[in-house]
MARTI-824788 format. One record per residue: residue in three letters; x, y, z of N, C-alpha, C in turn. Coordinates in steps of 0.02 Angstrom, whole numbers, plus 50000, padded with zeros to 5 digits. Each point is the difference from the previous one (the first is absolute). Example, Ala and Ser with C-alpha at 12.3 -4.5 7.8 and 13.67 -1.06 7.14 Angstrom:
<pts>
ALA506604971650390499555005950000500455006050000;SER499825005349964500425005950003499615005550037;
</pts>
This chain:
<pts>
MET515254916149344500285003150060500035007649991;LYS500205002249940500035007249987499335003350008;LYS499474996549977499325002750006499805000650073;ILE500184995150040499845000150071500365005850034;LEU500645001049983500385005550029499705006849980;ALA499785000449938499715006449977499375001650040;VAL499594994950012499395001150038500175001950072;LEU500504996650029500205001650069500255007250005;VAL500395002249951500235006950000499415004849996;THR499534998249958499405004349993499625000450066;LEU499924994450033499644999950063500345004350053;LEU500665000149998500375004050049499945007449985;TRP499965001849936500025007049981499325003349997;LEU499504996049980499355003149991499645000950066;GLN499665005650008499635001350061499285001349981;ALA499534997150036499295000849984499655003850054;LYS499695005649982499655004050049499295001149977;ALA499535000450046499305001049982499885007149977;GLN499625000749947499865006649972499405003150033;PRO500055006350024499435003350029499475001449946;HIS499385000650020499465000749952499475004750028;ASP499835005249963499485004650021499314997049987;ILE499515002650034499314997749989499595005849973;SER499484998149964499565005149973499565002950055;ASP499755006149988499625003450053499275001349983;LYS499784997349944499305000949980499694993149989;TYR499504998550038499704993349998499305000349972;VAL499844995249956499334999449972499724993250022;ALA499495000150040499714993850026499674996049944;PRO500084993450000499684995949948499245000050008;GLN499654999649943499275000150001499694993049990;ASP500404995349974499764993249989499884996650067;PRO499384997750014499864996850065500454994050014;LEU500184996249948500434994250011500715002150020;VAL500235005449970500665002750019499985002850070;GLN499465003450017499925002750068500024994450051;GLN499654994549985499984994350046500694996850007;LYS500354999249944500674997050002500485004550039;LEU499945006549991500435004750034499894999750076;ALA499374999450020499844999550072500284993550029;GLU499964994649962500274993650024500765000550006;TRP500325003249951500725000850001500225004250060;GLN499635005250016500185004350056499964996350067;ASP499594994850003499914996350063500574995150014;ILE500354997849948500484994650010500715002550019;LYS500145006349990500565003750031500714998249979;PHE500154993649989500704997949997500124995749938;GLY500465002349956500124996349939500744999149986;LEU500144995949949500684998349979500135002549929;LEU500565003449991500235002149934500654996349985;MET500084997649938500624996649981500265002849935;HIS500625002650002500375002149940500474994249982;TRP499904997449939500424994349980500085000149925;GLY500614999149977500154999849929500724997949990;THR500245000649938500684997749985500535004150035;TYR499845006150021500485004350034500264996950065;THR499634995250027500234996750060500644996049988;GLU500134998149937500614996349985500625004050018;TRP499965006549993500565004450019499915002950070;GLY499424999050030499885002850066499995007550000;ILE499675003049950499995007349993499305002750003;VAL499955006650004499355003250001499624998349936;GLU499364998750006499594997949944499985005149943;SER500174997949941499925003749936500415006349993;TRP500075004050052500225006949993500705000949972;SER500444995150004500685001049976500035000549924;ILE499484998049964500005000949927499685006649979;CYS499785003950049499715006649986500565005249998;PRO500065003849945500565004849993499895006550038;GLU499864999450064499955005950043500554999650053;ASP500205005750025500545000350050499695000850069;GLU499714994750024499704999950067500324994350040;GLY499915000450065500324995050043499804992949984;TRP499374999149983499764993149988500134997749928;THR500295004449956500134998049931500744999049985;GLN500415000550051500724999549988500204993149974;ARG500385000049946500264993849971500714999150025;LYS500124994450033500674998450025500154992849981;GLY500624998150009500194993249983500334999549932;PRO500094993949975500424998949941499745003049935;TYR499365001849997499725002749937499835007450005;SER500205003250054499755006850014500265005349952;GLY500564998849967500305005149958499675000849932;ASP499554995549982499705000049934499254998950009;TYR499605005249990499284999550012499694994249960;TYR500134999849935499684994949958500264993050016;GLY500644999650017500264993650022499684997750065;TYR499885004950044499674998450063499294997449988;VAL499635003549958499314997949986499984993049969;THR500474998749955500034993349969500134994750053;ALA500475001450045500164995250054499404999150046;TYR499675005650015499414999850044499454995749969;GLU499855001249937499474996349968500194992749990;ASN500654998649998500234993149994499904996050065;LEU499835003550054499854996550062499414995249991;GLN499595001349950499464995449984500254992949990;THR500604999349971500274993349984500294996550062;LYS499985003550057500274997050062499454999050052;PHE499425002849990499485000050051499704992950007;ASN500134996950058499774993150010499884998750075;PRO499465003050027499874999550073499694993450020;THR500414994950003499754993250010499714998750069;GLN500135004650048499714999250067499305003150005;PHE499745002649946499365003450000499444995450025;ASP499685002150054499444996350030499505005050028;PRO499545002549958499545005350022499544997950057;GLY499874993550007499584997750055500335001450067;LYS500664999350002500395001550061499935007350019;TRP500035004549950499925007150012499295001650025;ALA499514997149966499305001450017499844997950071;THR500274994350021499884997750068500335004650051;ALA500625001949987500365004550046499655006850005;ALA499775002649943499675006450000499334999750036;ARG499624994749988499354999350035500114999550075;GLU500484996050022500124999250071500255006450032;ALA500305004549960500215006650025499415004850006;GLY499434998249972499425004450003499875004049937;MET500404998849948499895003449937499384997349966;ARG499665004349962499374997949969499945001849926;TYR500515003449972500005001249928500715000249975;VAL500094998849935500674999649970500015004149936;ILE500545003649989500135003649938500664997349972;PHE499984997249939500614997149971500185003649935;THR500665001249991500265003549941499984995549939;THR499465000449962499954996149938500495002749948;LYS500145006550001500495003149956500225006650031;HIS500675000850007500265006450024500225004249940;HIS500325005850014500145004849946500474997249946;ASP500424995150019500474997249951499654995949946;GLY499354998450011499614996549949500024992550003;PHE500404997050045500024992850005499364997550033;CYS499654995549966499344997750022500064993650041;MET499725000150059499984994250043499364996049989;PHE499725000649940499414996249981500064998149926;ASP499574995749977500054997249933499655004549949;THR500255006049991499725004649951500144997449929;LYS499555001849955500104998249930500275006049960;GLN500165005550034500195006249966500765000649991;THR500394996050036500735000649998500324993550022;GLU500634999049981500384994350024500445001950060;TYR499965006250021500375002150059499574998450061;LYS499994993550017499544997550051500284993650031;VAL499734998350056500244994350038499854993449965;THR499494999849958499814993849966500324999249932;SER500445004649980500354999549936500524994450003;SER500124996949943500524994849998500695002850016;LYS500085006649996500635003150018500134999850076;THR499464999050038500045000150073500054992950026;PRO500524998150036500074993150024499394997550039;PHE499685004550037499444997850042499394998249959;SER500005001549935499424998549958499844992649997;SER500494995850013499894992749998499694997450065;ASN499965004350051499724998050064499244999849996;ALA499694995350035499274999549999499665006250029;ARG500365003850039499735006250030500265006249965;ALA500174999449937500325005549964499585006349997;ASN499344999349995499575005949999499925002650072;ILE500505003650022500075001850070499395003850026;THR499765004949962499425003950023499404995550012;LYS499864995549954499424995550008500084995750063;GLU500614997550011500124995750058499925004050065;ILE500255006150002499945004050061499275001850013;PHE499645002149949499305001850010499604994050024;ALA500124994249972499624994050019500154998150072;ALA500645000350020500194998050068499705004750052;PHE500025006549987499745004850048499245000150000;ARG499704998949942499274999749997499744994050041;LYS500374994649999499834994150039499995001550075;GLU500425004750021500035001950070499525005650017;GLY499575001949953499485005050015500225007249990;PHE500555001349965500255006749990499625003749945;MET499945006650007499855004249943500615000049955;ILE499894999949934500554999449953500105006549962;GLY500625002549999500175006149965500564999149950;ALA499905002749940500514999649948500345006849993;TYR500635000450022500425005849985500174999749926;PHE499955005849966500175000349929500305006949986;SER500605000049970500335006349983499735002649933;LYS499755006150001499765003049937500585001549953;PRO500545003250022500585000649956500334993249989;ASP500284998949941500344993849985500645001749961;TRP500574999850034500635002349971500304994949951;HIS499704994249994500234995049951499595000449936;CYS499405002650005499545000149943500215005349949;PRO500104998049936500245004849950499495005449982;SER499384999350022499525005449988499975004850060;TYR500404998750052500075004950055500695003249996;TRP500524996050007500675002549985500184997749930;TRP499865004249952500124998549929500764999749987;PRO500264994649973500724999449989500295005449953;TYR499565003349961500245005249955500315005850039;PHE499745001350060500275005350043500294997050064;PRO500525003050027500244997750066499525002350054;PRO499904996050051499585002350056500345005650038;LYS499615004950022500285005850036499874999550075;ASP499444997250017499804999550070499474994550005;ARG499605000050053499514994850010499415000349951;ASN499925005749968499425001149957500084996849931;VAL499454999849963500034998049930500525004249964;ASN500394997049954500565003749970499845003149932;TYR499365000949986499795003749940499355003650018;ASP499785004449956499395003750013499414996249970;PRO499554997350043499434996349975499565003949951;LYS499995006650006499605004149954500324999949930;LYS500654999749998500365000049937500014993249967;TYR499984994750041500014993249974499404996150029;PRO499405001949980499394997150029499934992549988;ASP500244997549944499934992949986500414995850049;ARG500615002550014500424996350047499695000250070;TRP499735005750020499675000350066499384995650002;SER499644999749945499424995649995500204992750010;ASP500584998249972500254993250010500144998650074;PHE500285005050035500144999050071499354999450040;LYS499515004049983499354999650034499694993049991;LYS500054997449939499734993349987500384994850039;TYR500675000750002500434995450037499804999850074;THR499915005950029499815000650070499314997150012;TYR499535001849959499314997650006499994992349996;ASN500364997349951499994992749990500304996350060;GLN500545002750028500304996750057499545000250061;ILE499695005750013499545000450056499394995549988;GLN499784999749938499444995549984500194992750014;GLU500624998149984500224993250015499954998750075;LEU500235004750041499984999150072499284999750027;MET499565003849968499315000450024499584994149976;THR500254996049953499604994549972500304993150011;GLY500644999550014500314993450003500304998150067;TYR499865004050053500344998950063499524999650060;GLY499394998049986499514999250054499735006650024;HIS499664999750057499695006050028500535004850025;ILE499965006349977500465005250020499615005550036;ASP500265002450055499665005250040500285007049988;ILE500665000449985500335006549996500465000249939;LEU499955005249960500485001449946500405006050024;TRP500624998850018500445004850034500515002649949;LEU499885005849972500395002649944500545004850025;ASP500624998549983500565004250020500275003849939;GLY500445004850012500305003949946499555005949983;GLY499905004450050499515005449993500185005349949;TRP500604999549969500165004949948499654998449934;VAL499764993849993499594998349942499295002350016;ARG499835005949976499375003350019499855005549949;PRO499385002349997499855005849958500395006050025;LEU500255003949954500405005950018499605004950042;SER499345000149990499575004650037499974998450074;THR500204994050020499964998050070500655001350038;VAL500515002449966500655001150032499955005750051;ASP500264998850059500035005150053500725002550005;THR500135005949974500695002549999500275002150068;THR499564999950052500255001350068500354993850028;VAL499914994249967500334993850020500634999249958;GLU500574999750032500645000349965500064994949944;TRP499854993650015500134994949949499535000649941;GLN499425003350009499545000749944500205005649951;ARG500465004350021500235005449955500364997349939;GLY500254993950004500354997049943499534997149948;ILE499355000150013499524997449951499815005749953;THR500244999849939499905005649954499574998349939;VAL499824993649992499584998049944499414996050026;ASP499474999949961499394996450019500124992549994;GLN499874996350054500094992750001499344996750021;ASP499475001949968499334997550014499934993049970;ILE499904994950044499924993149975499274997850001;ASP499545004750009499284998549999499804995750060;MET500065003050059499814996550061499264998350001;GLU499605004249969499284998549999499864993449964;GLY500334999049943499914993849963500284994050037;ILE500585000950032500304994650038499574998050059;ALA499765005050038499584998650058499354996749980;LYS499705002349945499374997049977500104992749982;MET500534998649963500144993149981500144995850062;ALA500425002650045500204996250059499394998350044;ARG499575004950009499414998850043499464995949966;SER500004999849934499534995649965500194992750013;ASN500644998850012500244993250015500064998750074;GLN500105005350039500084999450073499545005150033;PRO499354998650006499535004950029500225002150071;GLY499955006550013500195002650066500745001050009;LEU500404999049947500735000650004500205006950027;LEU500455000150048500315006350022500565001749951;VAL499995006149974500535002349955500405005350038;VAL500654999050004500435004650037500525002849952;ASP499825005449965500455003449954500415005050041;ARG500554997650027500365003650052500215007049979;THR499865004850043500185007149995499625003849946;VAL499564996749963499615003449948499305001250028;SER499895006050026499375001650032499414999049952;GLY499464997350027499414999049959499654993650015;LYS499534998049957499574994450014500344993249992;TYR500644999949978500354993649994500554999350052;GLU499965003950052500434999150058499544998950061;ASN499774993750005499494998550051500265000450071;TYR500644999350009500315001850064500705002549986;VAL500265004150046500665003049989500534996250040;THR500635000849979500524995550024500635003650022;PRO499995003550057500635002950025500534994650007;GLU500605001649980500544995149995500555001450051;GLN500164995050040500535000450051499865005650050;THR499375001350013499835005250048499324998650031;ILE499885003050058499364999350035499725007050012;PRO499425001649974499705006650014499925001150075;SER500075006250021499965001550071499285000450025;VAL499535001149953499295000450017499624996049948;PRO499374998250014499614996449950499925004049935;LEU500014996449944499855003149936499254999649987;PRO499725004749961499285000249989499764995249946;HIS500404994949984499824995149949500384993550013;PRO499814994549967500344993750012500735000249980;TRP500434996650039500715000249986500354994050031;GLU500614998749974500444995150030500715002649998;SER500394998550051500715001350000500364993749976;CYS500385000749944500404994349978500725001250025;ILE500244995350039500645000850036500394993549996;THR500655000549992500424994149995500164997050068;MET500044993450003500224996750061500755001250010;GLY500385000149945500715001650003500115007249979;ASN500575001349969500145006749974499835000749926;SER499924994449967499894999949927499334996849983;TRP499725002149943499394996749976500154993049975;SER500554999349965500184993549972500564996950042;TYR500134993749986500514996350038500695003149991;VAL500345001150055500725001550000500334995750053;PRO500604997749989500334995850051500095003950065;ASN499904996550055500135002850067499605006450013;ASP499395000349975499575005850014499885000550075;GLN499875006150024499875001150071499245000550010;TYR499734995250037499284999650008499765003750063;LYS499435003049996499705003250058499814994750051;SER500015001950063499824995350053499254998950002;ALA499794994650032499284998850008499685005650040;ASN500375002850047499755005650039499845006049955;GLU500475001749956499885005549954499404998749955;LEU499954993949975499484998449952499314999950032;VAL499944997350060499355000050035499805007250016;GLN500475004050024499825006950016499845004049938;MET500324998649943499815003149937499284998249982;LEU499834993650007499324997849986499505003950040;LEU500125000650065499535003550044499955007549982;LYS500565003149986499985007149982499625001049935;ILE500104995649952499665000649935499254999150008;ILE499784994750034499284998850004499665005150046;SER500385002950047499705005250043499855006349961;ARG500325000749942499865005749955499554998049942;GLY499734993950003499524997849950500284996749939;GLY500654998350001500314997049941500094992550005;ASN500264997149947500214993049998500764999849996;PHE500294994650024500724999149999500184994749948;LEU500355002049947500224995449948500764999150010;LEU500194994250026500694998650019500344996149944;ASN500575002649976500354997049943500564995350023;ILE500024994149967500554995350008500244998049930;GLY500655000349989500284998249935500284992949999;PRO499734995649958500284993249994500705000049970;SER500374994950015500694999349977500034997149930;PRO500604999949968500074996849935499804992750000;GLU500104996750058499824992950005499254998950007;GLY499635005550016499284999450004499724999150070;ASP500345002850050499744999550068500145006650037;TRP499705000750059500155005750043500574998250046;SER500295005050030500534998850048499704997050064;ASP500424996650038499774997350064499765005650046;THR500325005849995499805005650042499295002349984;ALA499825000149936499325002049982499494995250029;TYR500134993549996499544995150030499965001050075;SER500575001350032500015001150072499585006050020;ARG500075005549962499605006050015499254998549994;LEU499814996549947499294998549990499744995650056;LYS500414995350023499794995650055499895004150064;GLU500465004750014499935004250060499385004449995;ILE499885002849942499395004149991499384995750009;GLY500034993949973499424995550005499834998250071;LEU500504998950042499874998550070499665005850034;TRP500215006149984499685006050028499285000749973;MET499904998749936499345000749970499504995050029;LYS500224994350020499544995150029499655002750062;VAL500345004450035499715003150060499615006349982;HIS500235003649949499745006849989499595000949936;ALA499854994649965499635000749937499345003850009;ASP499684999050057499375003450014500085007650000;GLY500595002350016500135007250002500355002649938;VAL500044995949948500325002049938499495000149943;TYR499714994249985499524999549945499365003850017;ASN499695002849948499345003250007500005005750051;THR500565003550005500045005750045500025006549959;ILE499865005550034500015006649969500375004850047;PRO500235005749973500365004750043499575002950055;MET500335002050053499665003150057500445005850025;PRO499755006149999500405005650025500214998850072;PRO500585002150021500515003849963500494995649961;TYR499824993749987500394995449958500634997550036;GLN500415004650022500594998050039500195005650047;ASP500144998250061500255004850049500614996950033;ASP500585002349978500634997350025500034992549986;HIS499994995850051500094992949992499334996250000;ILE499455003549994499344996849999499665001249933;ILE499764994649969499655000449936499264998450011;TYR499575003949969499274999450009499704996849937;LEU499564995150010499624997049946499304998350026;GLN499544999149953499334997750019499734995349947;SER499544995750020499684995549953499545004049953;LYS499844997049942499595003649952499325001950028;ASP499724995850044499355001650029500065004650061;LYS500615001950017500165004550054499784997550069;LYS499904993450005499824997150064500614998150041;SER500584999749968500614998150035500545005249986;THR500395001550051500585004549995500624996050017;TYR500545001249963500644996650013500535005350014;LEU500304999450058500555004550019500644995950001;TYR500435001249951500624996449994500575003850034;VAL500334996850046500595002750033500614997149965;LEU500405004449968500574997649961500584998150045;GLY500384995149977500584997850037500605004649991;ASN500534998450036500615004049996500414997949938;ALA500605002849994500414998749941500184992649993;SER499994996450054500154992949998499384995749986;GLY499435003349997499384996449987499644997650062;ASP500255001850059499674997950062499505005350023;VAL499414997650022499505004550028500014999250076;ILE500255005050035500025000050073499495005250023;LEU499464997750030499475004550021500145003050069;PRO499875006450008500065003250066499404998150043;ALA499995002450061499444998550045499355003149975;THR500055005849966499415003249971500165002349929;VAL499504999449957500065002349931499495005649990;TRP500255005949982499565005849988499835000349926;VAL499355000649986499765000449931499605006449992;LYS500225004449955499675006449990499414999449950;ASN499575005050002499465000749950499554993949996;LEU499844997250058499564994250001499644999750067;THR499354999449998499604998950061499564993949990;LEU499894996350054499604993849996499405000550047;ASN499514995749988499434999750045500064993950045;ARG499544999550047500064994750050499904993049971;ARG499684999649941499894993549968500614997549962;SER500505004349992500594998249961500394994450034;ARG500254995549959500414994550025500675000249965;MET500534998550039500675000449972500374993550012;VAL500384997949948500404993950006500665001349963;LEU500534997150025500655000249965500044993849957;LEU500045000849934499994994249955500574995150015;ASP500555002550025500574995550015499904996250065;ALA499535002150043499864996550063499245000650014;PRO499604996749959499275001050003499674997850065;ASP500334995950040499704997550061500125004550060;ILE500415005149991500165004550056499535006049999;LYS499695001550056499525005450005500375006849998;ILE499755004549959500305006649992499515005350026;LYS500245004350044499595005450026500205006649968;TRP499535004749996500135006549971499555005150033;GLN500155006449988499575005450024500085006049955;ASN499455003649990500035006349962500365005350042;LYS500415004049967500345005350035500135005849951;GLY499685005650012500065005649954499724998249932;ASP500405001349948499774998449932500264993349976;GLY500214995750049500264993549981499834994650051;ILE500364994649997499914994550047500684998050029;VAL499974997050058500594997150031499884992550008;ILE500454996149970499954992750006500464997750055;ASP499714996350048500404997250054500264993249979;VAL500644999449991500304993849978500114995550061;PRO499734993949999500084995550057500734998550016;PRO500164998750063500704998650019500314994249961;THR499584995349978500274994349962500265002149931;LEU499825006149979500195002349933500475006050001;ASN499925004450050500385006249996500744998950016;LYS500405003849966500734999850004500284993249982;ARG499604996249961500224993649975499854999749925;LEU500284994949968499884999249928499274998149989;ALA499625004649969499294998849987499894996949931;GLY500495000849956499934997449933500555002749955;LYS499984998049937500505002249952499705004949950;TYR500395004949981499865004849946499465005150018;ALA499414997650020499455004350021499474995750034;VAL499705002550053499454996450033499385004449996;ALA499424996649999499375003749988499524999250058;PHE499765005850024499425000050044499385000649957;LYS499564995050004499385000249962499435002150046;ILE499635005149977499455002750039499354998949962;THR499524997050032499344999049970499485003750042;GLN499515002849965499475003950034499454995450025;
</pts>
C-alpha cells in the first residue's frame, strides 16, 4: 500500500511537458539509388505513428529526462525521491521490476493506425535512460530480463511484436534509437557524477572507455538491423552525441556540447544498410549524409522546406503517457496534417501507451474520427505535393504528383464544422474550360466556377451553402 501511495503522490507532483527541438539547416541529399527510392516512397505516404514507451510510464512522467542532472522544465524531479538525486535514479531504474503491460496487443494498435490512414510507424526501441524495449544481448536493463515481470509473457520482446504487427498491416517500419545511453557505464561512467545530458568524461582522455561505448551502440543497432525483420527507417535521437566539428553554436542547446562524441556514423550506416538495403537513416539535427530527412519537433514550418522533412507532434501534451493528458481534437489533427503536407512534409503523430500496455480511449476515438475523414479525402492526401501559395487564410492548396489534379481544402471553424458561403474565392489560380471540379464530400453535386482576375470564384450550390458541408476540412478537386 505504501508503494502505491508513493506512486500516486509522484503522479500528482510530476508534470510532463514536450521538449522543443531545433532542426539542422544544411541538408545533404542521399546518393544511393535505393535510399532515394525509399525516401520518395516515404514522402508519398504522408502520415505516420510515433510511440514513446518505457518504464517511465509506471510513474506517468516525462520520458527519461528526470534522471538528467539539468535544471530544465522537463528534467524536474518531484515526488518522494526528489531530494536525493542518486536515490531518485535508483528508484527510477527499479521501475524495471514493476513493468508488466499485460494489456499489450500491438495488432489492435496497427489496425487502429491503419484505419486512421497512417502508413508508417516509429517505435522507441531505447530512449535516453537506456532501458531497452527489445531483447538486446548487451545489457540486462531490458524488457526481456528476468528482472522485468513482463519477461515471462509470450510477447516480451515488445519491439519485435510491434514491428511484426505493423508490418502485417503494410506499414513502413522505423526503429527509434537513442544514441546517448544514461544507464550505460561507458557513457555515464560511475567514476564521475553526470553533469548534464552529455557523456560525463572526455572521450579523448579516456579513448578505451569511449571505444567500449561505440561498440555497445554498434552492437545494439546491429541487433535491430539483423533480428527484427525488414526495417525501413533508423531514427536516431540524442543529437548531442555527434562529432564536435558538427556543433552549431548558434543553436542554444548545442552550446553545451564541449567534447567530441563521434560514434562513427559512417560505420553504423554501412553496417545497417548492408543488412537493410535502402534504409533511411535519420541522425536528427546532425547535418550531413546521415540525416536523410529532417524532423522539426512540435512545430509546423510556415513555408515548404527545400528538403524532405516530417513534423513530429504529440497527440496529447506529452510524448510519453501521463494520467489525464489533454488530447488535441480531431479537427486540430486533421488541419495539422493538411498544413504539413501542403508544405511538403510528413506528419508523425505520437501516442504514448499506458503502463498496462494500451492507449487511452480518447486516442482511439481521435484515430477513428481521423479515419472517417481520410476515407473521403485520401485521394487529396497521399501522393500530393505543395502548390503555391500553399495556404491563403482558410484555404489550403495541394496538387497530385503528376500535377493533373488540384485540391483546394476549405478549413472548418474552431468547432470543426465547414460551413460554405454562397461563393468561395480562390486566389492565384486560373483554370481552362476543360477543367472539372467536384467536392469530395458531395461528389454527385455539380460545382460551377469561373475565372475572375488572378483567381477563381466557386459557386456553391444552394444544397451546400450556409449548411454543414463536412467536418474539419472539405476539398474541391479540380482535374484538367
